[in-house]
N, C-alpha and C positions, 0 to 999 in steps of 0.2 A: 777653311780648308785650303791647304797649301797647293799651289799649282805644280803639276808634273809636266815637264817639257824636256824633250831631248831629240837630237837628230844628228848622230855621228856621221862623219864624212863618208864612210863606206856606204851608208844608206842613200845619200845623195847620188853617188856614182851608180848604185844598183838601180835607182829609180830611172835614171837616164837609159840604162841598159835594157830595162823592161820595156820602155817606150820604143826603143829601137827594135827589139826582138818580137814585139807583139804581132807585127805584120807576117811573121814567119809561121805562126801557129794557127791551128784550126779551132781549138777550143781551150778554155782555161779551167783548170782545177783550182778552185779557191778554198784553201784549207783554213778553217776557223776552229776555235776552241769551243767545244760543246757547252762548256760552263759559262762562256760569255760570247754567244754566237754573233750578236750584232756589234758589240764593242770591239771584237777582234777582227772586224772587217776594216780594211784600210780604204777610206773614201778617195784618197789620192790615187791609189792603184786602180780602183774601180773606174775612175774617170778616164783612165788611159786605155781601157780595153777595147774601145772602138766597136761596141756592140757585138763582140765575139760571144759565141755560145759559152755558157759557164755552168759548171756543176759545183754546188756548195758542199764541201765535205766537213761535216761536224765531227772532228776528231776528239779523242779522249772522252768518248761517250761513256766509258766505264767509270769515269770520275764524276760525271754530271748526274743531276737529278733526273731519273728516267721519265718521270711525269712531265717535267718541263721540256725534255728533249722531244717528247711526242708533240707538245704544243708548238715547238719551233718547226718541226717537220710539217705539221699541218699548216702553219702560217706560210712556209715556203711553197707548199703545194697550192695553196690558195692564190699565191702570187705568180703561179706558173714558173717557179724557179726549181729546177731539178736539184734535189738534195739527198745526201746519204749520211747517216750517222754511223760512225765506225769506231773501233778500238784498234788502232794500227799496230799496237804492240803485239797483238795476237792475230793480226791479219783478218779480223772478223769482218766479213761482208766486203772486203776490199776488192775482190774479183768482179763485183758488180760494176765497178767504175768503167771498165772497158766497154761493157755492154751498154751502159747509159750513154757513153760518148758516141758509140756507133748509132744508137737510136737518134740522138740529137743531130748527128751529121748525116743522116740517111740520104737526104737529097744530094749533098755534096759527094758522098761516096758513090751514089748511083751515076752521077755525071762522069766521075772518073772511070768507072767501069765501062760506061758507054764509049769512052775514048780508048778502050782496050787495056786499061790498067786492071789486071786480075785481082791483085791484093793491095788496094789503096792504103797507104800509111796514114795514120792519124797522128798529127803533131800537137801535143798538149803542153801548155805552160802551167807549172805549179807555182802559185803565189800564196802569200800569207804574211802575217806579221811574225816577229820572232817567237820561237818556242811553242808553236802550235803543232809541231810534229811533221812538217813537210818532208824532211829528209827520211824519217822513219817510214813514212808512207811510200816514198819512192823506192827505198831499199826493199820493202816487201813486194812491190810490184815487179821489180827487176830480179828478185830472188838473190841479190848480192848486197854486201855492205859497201856500196859505191859512194853514196851520198854521205857526207859527214854528219853525224848526229851528236846531240848533247843536250842535257836537261838544263840549259841556260840560254838566254837570248843571244842571238847574233853569231851562231856557230858557222853557218854557211856564209861564205864571203864572196864566192864567185858563181857564175852561171855555168851549168854543164848539161849536155844532152845525155840522156840515158835511154837504153833500149829495153822495152818491156814487151815480150812476146814478139810475134811475127809482124804486127802492123801498128804498134803503138810506140811512138817516140816521145820521151818526156824531157822537158827542160826544167831543171831545178833552178830556183832563184833564191837569193838571200832574203831573210825576213826583213821586211821594211815597215817601219813606223812612219807616221806622218809628223810634221814639225810641231804641231800644237794641238792639244786636246781642247776643242771649244767647250765641250761638256766635261767638267772635272770628274763627274761620276764615272765616265768612261775610263779616265786615268786611274781612278781608285780600283775599279774592277780589274783592269789589266795588271796593276801593281800587285793586288792581292793574289791573283791567280798565277803570277810569275812570268808574265810576258815582258815586263820591263826590268832592266837591271836594278838590283837593290840599291845601287849607289846613287840613283837619281831621284829617289823619293824619300820622304820622311816616314820612317816606320811607325812612329807614334800616330800620325794622321791616318795612315792606311789601316793600322790595326783597329783604331777606334771606329773607323768607317765599317770595317768588317764585323766588329763586335755588334755594332748597331744593326747591321743588316741581319745577322744571325739571330739577334734578339727578336726581330720582327718576323722573319721568315722561317727560321729553323730553331725555335727556342728549345725544343726537346733535345736537339743535338748538343746545345750548350750545357744543359742540365746534366746530361750523361757524361760528357767529356770532362767536366770540371766539378762534378758533384754539387751542383747548385740546387737550392730549394726555391719554393714559390716566392718567398720574401726576397731572396737574392735577385730574382728576375724582375722585381718591381723597381730596382735601383735605376737611376739614370745611367746611360752608357759609360760616361767617364767615371762615375762612382763605382760601377761594376768592374771597370778595368783596374781601378785602384784596389778594390777588394781582392781581385784575382792576383794582383801583383804580390799582395801580402800573403794570401792563402797558399800560393804556390812556392813560397819561400824566397821571393826576390826582394824582400824588404821594401824599400822605397825606390828600387831601380825599375821605374816604369818602362824604360826603353827595352829592358830585357824581357819583360812580359809582352811588350808589343811584338818583339821578334819571335817569341815563343808562339803567340797566337797566329801570326802570319804563317809560320812553319807548320803548325798544327793543321791549319786550313789546307795548305798545299799538299801535305802528306796524307790527307784524308782522315785525320784523327777525329774530325767533326762530321764524317760521313760524306756521301755524295751530295753535291750542291750545284746549283746554277744561280748566277748572280743577276740575271735579268730575265724578263718574260716578254713575249711578243706584244702583248697589249697591257695597258695600265690596269685594265679591269680584271686581269687574271687573279684568281684566288691565291692566297698564301699556300705554300707548298707543304708545310710541316703537318703531316698526318699521323705522326708516330704517337 
């Protein structure tokens, strides 16, 4: 399995800025991709939060396996970590964020009111890796297209304060990856789901990893998407990839099939999926 590593200069700068700004905020909104909830958490950022209260926002829940999203929310609840699964594109459940923040900061808000501040402001920092939808969430909260959005990693380059309602101020930050994935499985999950720029990984490796995963966890999706039968599904992953390359008219151009598979997964052609579960003991998800 090829290593996936990258750390552009603007991310190093953004990391320093987050470290400087964290003292100014009351709470952190950590946006993750519901399809890869743990792999899309930046351990480097988490180590900088200085025990700030945090809400985990599982965005793109409409693209994720709903059963596994329930598992993740249950795991967060068991760990006493406030979490919310949302679909930011349609503002689904997004308004719960302000109330959750108010609940977490109840003691701090009460102290401010005791000092005569009638409407204490909550200052929140929004963090996350590239392409998890931070800017879309912020735009929905402020009801304006202020934060720059884009369906590719690294669109937001600068930090900016945004006003959401009467008492919620939001600090947008660039998506920041960490320098090296100690677990290459994490790199594969992020590459397949689109969190990493396509120029920094080998499509053949990521596609084969993805095909292997779907064969194990979502075999019915593969059968339906590519017209496969039981015999096809007994092939080794690399043999099945070669078969699909020929079946879909790519001849021997394996790399074109790799790109097709990655794009099919990202566009939802293989249905809603989640690439990891909270515990190793969790059952396979394919119940179709």
